[in-house]
N, C-alpha and C positions, 0 to 999 in steps of 0.2 A: 503495501501500497504504498502511495508515496503519503511526503509531509509535505504539510504548509508551512509555506516557510512564515516570519511572524514577521506581519505590519509594521514599517517604519512609522515611524512618528514625522503627521501632515508635514509640519514645515519641510523637514527633510525629501517627501512626496513632491512636494509642490514645487521646492528648488530643482528637483532633477524636471520635471516636467517643462519647466520656465528655461531648463536648457533646451530641449528639445523645439521652442516657438521662438529659440534668437531669429529664424531665419526668415520668420514670417513680415518681413517687411509695415506690411499695411498697418501691423498694428500699434502704437502706442506702447510704452515699456510697462503701462499703467495698465492696459486692458491683456497685455499680454501674462500678468502679474494673477491677475483675477478669474482667466480662463486659466490661469495654472491652478491656479486655489482651486476650483472648480470642477475642473477635471481627475485633482491627485484626491479631494475626499472622498471619503465613502456618504451613502445615502444617510448615513447616521449624523455625520461629522458634516454637511451639508445642510442638514436638517439646523443642526444648532447653530450654524453661520449664520441664516436664514432668520432664524428667532434675535440673535443677537444685535440684527441689525436691524430689525422690526421695533424692539425694544432700548435702541439708540437713535429714533425717533421719534421715539412713544414715551419718550421719557417726558414727565410734567415740568419739571424742576426750570426746565431752561425754554419749555416753550410757551410759557403763559404770557400773552399778548400784555401791556402795559397801555394803562391808560395815562 
């Protein structure tokens, strides 16, 4: 039976994916990093990233309108 290798940490996997995207000229560095992070993440990690992003914009401390 084949053994499954241990999954590398997300930053390491994203760095490897980013190295693959270096040759794509029509993407900015920020876009390449975002795509690399999305492709390297597992579905559970991707869900956590989305939830953290939503919570960042829904925080009530900085979003209240001042009169």
